[in-house]
N, C-alpha and C positions, 0 to 999 in steps of 0.2 A: 349376399352378393352373387352367389352361384345362381340363385333364382333369377337375378337380373341378367346374368349371362345367357340363361336359357330363354327367358321371355322376350328379350330384345332381339327380334328377328327381322331385320330390314328386308325389303323386297329383293334386293340384289345379294342377299344372304350374308355377306361379310360386314363386319363392323370394326371400328377402331376404339380401343380403350384408352382413355386419357386420365392420367393420374398426376398428383403433385408429389412433392418430396416426402411429405409425411404420410400420405395415404398409400404410397408405394411400400412403405415399411409394413403397414397393416396388411396389404395385399400379399406381400411376400411371405408373411407369417401364416396366412390362411391357405394359400394355394401355390402349387408349383407352376412354373411357366407353361409346362406342357398341359397342365389341367386347364389353364386359361385359354390357350390357343385352340384346344380341341372344340371349343364352343364357337367356332367360326369367327375367331378374332384375327383380323388381318395383321395388326401390329399394336404395340403399346407405346404411346407417346407421353412424354413428360410435359405438362402444361407450361413449365417455366422456360422450356426450350423453344427455339424457333422451329416451327414444324411445316412440313409440306402441306399445302392446301389440298383438301380432298372434298370438293363441293358435291360430289355424287355419292358420298358415303355417309352413313350415320355414325355418330360417336356415342359411346357410353362413358360418361364422365364419372369417375370415382374420386371424390375430392374431400379434403377436410374443410370445415367451415371457417376459412380465414379470408381476410379482406384481399390479400394478394391473389389467392386462387379464384375468388369471385370476379375480381377485376379482369383477370386473364380469360375467364370463361366469357364474360360479357364482350371482351375484345374480339373473341372468335366469331361473333355474330353481329357486332355493332357496325352497321353500314354508315356512311357519311350522314345520311338523313336521320339516323337514330343515335347519333353520337351522344353519349351520356356525360362526356367530359371527365371521366374518372381518371385518376393518375395511373401511371404504370402501363403494363401491357407491352407486347412485343411487336405490335403492328400499327403504331400511331405515327402519323406524319408530323411535320413541323407545326408547332403551336398547339399540339395536343389533339388535332383533328384526326379522325381515322383515315388511313390511306387504303383501306381494304375496298376492293371492287366487288367481291363476292364473299359469302360466308366461308369460314374455314371448313365446315362440314354441312351436310344437307340438313341434319337435325340433331338434337341433343337429348339424350336420356340421362338425367342428372341424379346421381346418388351421393349424398353426403355421409361421411362416416359418423357424424353425430348431429345433434339438433342445431339448426340455424337460429341465430339471434334475430330478433325482430328487425333490427337495422340492416342486417345482411339480406333478409328476405325482401325488404323494401328496395334495396339496391337492384336486385334481380327484376322485381316487378316494374321498376321505373326505367329500366334500361331499354325498353322497346324491343326485346328479343323474344317475346312470348310466342310468336308464331313459329319459332324454331324449336321450342321446348316441348317435347312430347311427353316427358315424365319428370317429376321432381320428387325425390323420396329422401327421408332421413333415416339412417340406420344407427344402431347402437353398438358399434364395433370399433370405436377409436381407442384401442389399447394394443399392446404388444405382449405376446406370451413368450416367456423365457423357457418354460417347460410346462409339464402337465399341471403343476400346482403353483406356478409363479407367473404373475402378470406384471407388466410394466406400463407406466403412463408416459414414458419418454418417447416423444415423437419429434423432438427437435434437439439440437446440440446444447451442451453445457447446462444441464438441469441444475447442478449444484450452484453454478454462477447465477442463474436466474432466481434461485431461491434464497441465496445467502449474501450475494454481493451488495454492499451498501449502495453502490451505484444504481442497482436495480430496485431499490427499496420502494420507489413509487409504483412499480409494477407488480409487487408481490401479491396484492389482492387478486389481480387479473390472473396471475400464474396459478394461485391456489384455486381460483374459480374454474380454470381449465382442468386442473387435476380432479376437482370434484365432479365435473361432468364425465370424465373418463371413468372414475370410480362408479358413477351411476350407470354408465354403459356396461361395465362388468356385471353389476348387480342385475341389470335387465336381462343380460344373457343367461345368468344363473337363475333367473326368476326368483330373486331374493329381495326381501325388504328388511335389511338387518337393523337390529338395535345397535346404536353407535355409542362407543366409549372412546375416550381420548385421554392422553397424558396431560394432566393439569398441573402447571408449575407456576411459581411466582416469577413473573418476568423480570422483576427488579433483581432477583437473586440469581436466576438461572439463565438470564439472557433472553434473546428473541426466539421463542419457541413457536412452532407453527401448527401444532396438533389441534389446538382448540379452534382457531379460525377455520381450518379445513373441515373439522367435524361439523361445524354449524353450516358451512357452505354446502357440504354434502347433504346434510339433512334437508336444507332448503331445496336442493336440486331433486332429491328423492320425492319430496312433496309434490313436485310438478309432474313426475312420471309415475306416481303411485298407481294410477288407473290401469297401467299396462301390466301390473304385477298380479300374481294369483291372490285370491281372496283368502282371508284367514281360515275359513271353513274348509279350504282345500289342502291345508297343511297336514291333515291326517294325525294331528296331535304332536307333530315333530316340533321340538323347541326351536325358537327363532334363532336365526343366524346372528352371530355377534361380530361386529366390525370394530377392531381396536386400532386406533390411529396413534402412532408414536412419532417422535422426532429423532433425527440422527444423533442429536446431542445426548440422548439417554444412554448410549453405550459408546463412549469415545475410544475404547480399546479395540473393539472388533475390526474396524476398518484398517488398523495399522499393524496388528499382529501378523506374524508369519503363521499361516495355517498349514498343517502337514497332511491334510487329506488330498486325495488325488486331484479332484477338480480344482481346489483352491491353489495347489501348487502349479498346475498347468497354467492358470490365468495369472498367477503371480510371477512365475519364473520363466515362462516361455513366450515367444512371440506368436500371438493368435491373430489371424487375419479375419476381417469382416465379422467379428464377434464370435465365431465358432469354428473357424477353419485352421487346421494345423498342417503346414507344408513341411515335408521331410524328404530326404533322399534315401531311396531303397536300393539295396544291392540285389541284383537279379542273379539267377542260377548260372548264367553264362559269364558272370564277372562284370557285367556292365552296371551302370547306375541309372536310376530313373526317378524323376521328381514326382511325388504323389501327394495327394491332399486327403486328409481325413476330416469329415464334418462331424463335429462333436454335438450331436443332438439326439433326440429320442429314437431316431431310426438306427442308431448305433447301439446294439445290444450290449457290447462289451463296456462301453462308456456308461450306460445306464446301470450296469451291475456294480461297477467299481468306483463310480465318481465320488460317492460319499465316504468311501472307506479310507482309513489311514493308509499312507503310501506303502508301508511295509506289509499290511494286509493285502493291499491291491497287488503288490508284486508276487506275493505268495499265491494269491488266488488265481492270477492270470497264468502262472506257471502250471498250476494244477489243471486249469482249463485246457491249456495246450496239450498236456499229457493225456487228458481224457479224449481230446480230439484225435490224437495219434492212436491211442488204444482202440478207439471205435472205428478206425479206418486202416487196419493193419494191411489190407490188400494193397491199398494205394502206396503205403510206406514200403511194402515189400517190392512192388513194381519199380518204385523210384530207386530202390537199392540194387536193382538189376536182376531180381529173381524172376524165374519163368512162372507164369500163372496159367491155370487151366481156363477153359472158356467161361465157366460159371463165375469164377473170380474176376475175369476180365470184364464180364458184363456188369458186375457190381461196381468195378472201378469206373467204367464209362458213365454209369448212371449217377455216381456220387462225386465224381471228380470236380465238377463246377462248384458245388457247395463246399467241398473240402478246400479248394483253392481260395474261395471267397473268405471262409473262416480263418484259414491260415494267414491270409493277407491282413485281415482285420486284427487278429491277435498280434501279429508281428508289428503292425503299426502302433498298437498300444504299448507293446514291450519297448519299442523305440521311444515313445513319449515318456514312459516311466524312467527309462535310462537317462534321457535328457534332463528330466527333473532332478534325478539323483546326482547327475554331474554338476548341476548348478548348486544343489544342496551342499556338496562337498567343496566346490570351488569357492563359494561365498562363506564357508564356515558357519552354516546355519544351525549345526548341532549345538555348538556353544552359545551362539547368539540367541537361538530359540529358547534355550534353557534360561538364559538371563531374562528374556522377555516374559516367560511364564512366571519366574520368581517375582519380577516387578509387579505384574498385574494381579497376582494372587496373594502377594505378601507372605508367601511361604516357600520354602525349598521343597524339592521333590520328596525329601524324607519326611516332610511335615513340620520341620522346625521353622521357627519364625525367621523371616528374611530381613536382614538389617545392614547389608553391605552394598546397597544400591549405588551409593556415591563412588565407592571404590571400583565397582565393576563397570559403571558407565564411563569412568575415567579411563579404564583399560581399553574399552571399546573405542573411544574417541582417539586414543593415542596409537591404536593398532593400525599400521599402514596396510595390512592384509585385508581389512574389512572395508567394503565398498562404501562410499559416502551415502548412497541411498539407504543402506542398511543401518549406518550410524544415525541417520536422521530419524528413522523409525524407532530405534532404541531410545534415542534422546526424547522424542515426543512421548513415548510411554513413560519414561522417567519423569517428565514434567507433569503428566496427568496424575501419576502416582504420588507426586510430591506437590500438593497444591499450595504449600506455604511459600514457594519460590515466587518472586516478583517478576514483572515483565522485564525490567532492566537486567535482572539476573539471567533470565532466559536468553535474552538477546546477547548478553556478554558471553555466555557460554557458547552460543552459536558462532560468534565471531572467533573465539579462541579455538573452536573446532575447525575453523577455516572452511565453513560451509559456503556454497555458492549463494548468490543473491536469491535465486529461486527457493533454495532450502530455507534461508532466513525468512523469506516472505511466508513460506508455509508455516513456520513456527509462529510468526506474528499473526497471521490470518486465522490460525486454528482457534484463536480467541474469539473469532466471529461465530464459528460453528458451535463452540462450547464455551462455557464460562470456566476458566482455568481453576479458580479458587473453589468452585462448587461442583465440578464435574464428577468428582469421586463420591461426594455426598449423594448425588442423584443416582449414580449407578448402584450404590449400596441399597437405596430404597427400591430400585427396580428389581434387584436380586434378593431382597429380603423375603424369607419364607414366612408364612402366616404364623403368628405366635412368637416370632423372634423379636426381642427388644432391640431397638435401634441404638447403636452406640455413637458417641460423639466422634466426629471425623478426626483422623490423625494420619499423617503420612506414614507413621510406624504401625498402623493397625489395619493393614489392608486385608488381612485374612478373613475379615467379615464378608468380603465379596467373593471368596473362593467358591467355585462351582460346587453345587451339591452333588454332582454326579459321582465324585470320588468318594462321597460319604454314604451314599445310598447302598443298602445291602443288596438290592435287587438289580443293580446296574454294574457294569464292568468298571474295573479300576482303569483310569485313563493313562495314556502314555505320559511320560514326564514332559514331553514337548507339546502336549495337548491337554493340559490341566484346566485351562480357562474355559468356562462355559458362557456363551453369549447371554447377556442380560435378558434379551427378549424371550429366551427359552423359558425362563421362570415366569414371565408374564403370561405366556400361552398355557403353561402348566397350571398356574393359579386360576386362570379363566376356566379351564376345563374342569377343575375341581370345585369351582364355584366360590372361591374365596379370594378373588382379585380385589384389592382395596378399592372401595368406592370413593375414597378421598383422593387417592392418587389417580384413579381412572374412573371419573364420574360418567354418567350417561348423559347424552344430549336430551333424550326423553326416556325416563325409566320404562322398562318393559311393563306391559299390562299385567302380567302375572309375575309378581316379584319373586326373586330367588329366595330359597330358604335362608333364614337368618343364620349367620355364621359368626362365631366369636372373633374371627379374624377380619370380618368385612371392612372394618374401619381402620385396620392396622396399616401402618406403613405410609402415612402421609408425609410427603416431602415438605408440607407447609405447617404441620403441627407437631412433628416429632422433635423432642428436645435435642439440641446439638446439631440438627440438620438445617442447612441454610444459614449457618452462622459463619462468620469469618474465622479463619484458622489463627490460633494464637501461636505466633512464631516463638515466643519466649518459653512456651511449654514443651517445645520439641527441640532436638539437637540440630535445627535447620542452619543456625549460624555457623557452627563448626563444620557441618556438612558442606556448606557453600564454600568456605575457605579451603577445605581439603580438596574439593572438586576442582576449583579454579586453579589451585596450585598444581594439581596433578595434570590437568590439561595444559597448563603453561609450560610444562617440562618437555613438550613435544620436540622442541628444537635442540634440546641438550641431551635427551636420553634416547635409548633404543625403543623397541616396540613395547617393552614392559618397564616403564619408569617407576621410580619410587615417589611417593607423595609425603608431605610433611603433615603430621597429625597436629591437632590443635594445641598439643602440649609441646610441639617443637621437635619431637623425636622422628626418626626415619621410619617409614612404613612402606613395605613392598606391595605393589599392586598385585593382588592375587588373581589366579585364574578364575574364570567364570564358574567353574565347578570343582568340587572337591572329590567327586566320584563320578564315574561314567554314567550318564543318564540312561534310563531304560529306553532303548530305541527299537530294537527288534522284538522285544518281549515286554509284556506288562508286568506290574509288580506281583500280580497273582494270575493264575490261569483263568482265561476268560470263560464266562458262562454265557451261553446263547440265550438271550432274553428277547422279548418282543420289543423292548426299547432300544436294543443295541443296533449297530449298523454294520457289524462285521460279518463276514462269512458268506461267500457264495451267493446263491440266488436270493437269499433272504435280504440282501442289501439292495435289491432293485428299488428304483425311485418310488414306485407306487406303493403306498401303504395298504392297498386293498388287493383283494383277489379279483380276477376278471368279473365284471358285472354280469348278473343274470338277467335274462330278458324280462322286461316289464318292471323291474325293481331298481331303477337306476336314476341318477341325476347327472346333470350336465356340468362340466368344469369349464373354466374360461377357454380352454382349447377345443371344446366341443366333445371331449371324452366324457365318460360316465363313471360315477362312483358306485360302490357296491350297495346292495339292498340294506345291509346292516347299517352302513354309514348314512344312508338316506333317511333312516328313522331318527337320526340325531341332528342337531343343528351344526352347521359349519362354524368354523372360526376363521375369520379373515384378519390377518395382521397387515396393516399398511404402514410402511416406514417412509417418512418424508426425508428426502436427501440421500437416498440410496440404501440398498440392502447388501450385506456381505454374503459370500459363499458359506461361511460358517453358520450364519443365521438361517440360510435356506436349509442347510443340512440339519440344524437343530430343530427346525419346524417339522421336518419329516420324521425325525426321531420321536418327537412328541406325538405325531399322527399315528405312528406304529404302536407306540406304548399304550395309547388310549383308544385305538381303533376309531379314530375320528378323522374327518376330512379337515385338514388345515391348509388354507391357501395363504400365500404370501404375496403382497403387492408392494410396489415401490416405484419411485420415479425412475430408477435405473439400478443396475447391479454394479457394485463397487469392486474394482481391482485396486489393491493398495497404492501402487505407484500412480495410477490415474487419479485416484482420490487426492493424493498429496499434491499432484500437479494442478488439479483444479482448485484446491484450497490456496495454493500459492498465488493464483491469479485473481482472487476475489476482489482485491482492491485496484486491479488494473482496468483500464478502459478497453472494452471489447469492440473491435472494428471489423466489420465483414468486408472482405475483398474477394469477389468471385466465390462467395460461400466458404472461404477458408478463414478460420478464426485467426486474427492477428492481435497480439496484446501490445498495448502501449502503456508506458509508465503512468502512475497516478498523477 
């Protein structure tokens, strides 16, 4: 697009750039406004808006290939004699005839973000505007970058709704086809022709999964664009990149859990504007206050250094960083303290003062953000609640003992008036997933007894659309199963089989008690890099030309062939009945008891609801002293987002953001993980931990990034009708 800005040079010098809503997202991700305007751009117009006619100026159109944008484009140049009768447009008179007396612009240089369909190209050709079109080009840039190693295909609102809502079921193929085109755009930019693997599930058992259809749609799309990619002989012997496509249902815990790394806490607990802007009030030296904005992106070095670290590590690290800044600028500190300085020291102060102030301001902003996170952490009682969540999803206490008191603890949470409803909902959903033997009437009854809002009850009901309640835990165990491990029959009382391997590996750090759960997709990436990812669970669309070395674990872990997996849970074989009775009776005591009521056991005796923990969890320190490893994410500069050192000249590869990877990584195949239905901050962090551990480039793609409360809000609306009113989503009852 920069080349287009440079090459489009009208005779009167200036041009107008015209964008649509979706292409504007792409443009903002590529260039700053100042970088666009410096190429003789008079202004930027949105094609959906009514615009001032400029018949003496040429326009550079940067559009997504949608019918609405093409109709508006045609309307800009359709005179009464060349009216094409297309619907829509902002300049049509009564009866659909064009009321325009002159073209909107003198000429059009048209650039589409991705390939036009044949029908859309015919619309333009038959519109009678060819005399105004000076250029028409198709680019492969229709995706959004979240950071250097994460790309998104979300260019419209409500991606979860469009993918999972039963109301949108007829359009799901079109939606997946659009995603496949954006994935192909990414691969074209990367100059990659990846081998494709996908999560293969029995739809009758696990519900409506979308990995397989997307994998084949992407393969078909890549067949069409293969000519634009490098030939095999140009690979230099580097292994082929592997694209792994998974479905959000494969890890139901990750989007709901409270995550206690810096980035995850910021997006979970604070109000972030426009995707990455944090607004706060700073106290100035003169005692006044000023509203400031911090943009949390790759230009913020402090954010990049600490975003993946546990919040306690980040707090300690930023304190050390501030002290280092003070120690390295003692002359400035001395002057601010009122000391007299000689001319040499004054000169040093003058030269370094701007950078010092900038660094102090940035560090102060992040200290403020971390303090706000911890305020919410304490206010919402997330230490106890987070410990319960970890016990539920790992099936074990922090001590390693088996966890068996989930019904007691969840009753305490639901009865505790100090815990916010949104946090109760998340804890209850985790409890439901961890206890697949519960029935839908039981889940809804418990939601009613907990006095949840209608939106919360709908979130519980609709979660069964995204995942299959009775088999979600079975699937996660398969995703997290290590090669050589024998799969065990599913039971609500044997969740320890899905506990993250991180706490057990000798070469990795012991996790915090509040961060024991390891995202399931981390194991998928690790198995792929080690060459033993199950080909039953993750088959190839087309097997690679050079097969991998045979592995004794290659066929292990199939969710379709392993005994005990995909089978209904036997309620009579577990204490589910007594658990349900105890839980309902405990929640039912809300009106008669205080915050910690007693529940009746199945034998009729009184039982006191216990606290969520018997001992204070490890919060500030780990169970053992941490050792710095390449796989870790703690400690100073080593925690920067990029798993590579700065690239050397001539030995680099391009990432989706246009950056380059190191020469060492360029000799190995990339791994691209694409998650349909949204990716979590914990999964992004886990992917970069794997990248550092194996010194490989790991890219993560998804439809969008999930913040827990946004995720639950979207899930709650899946069965509602979505009505657009002035581009504002409005929900109406089913």
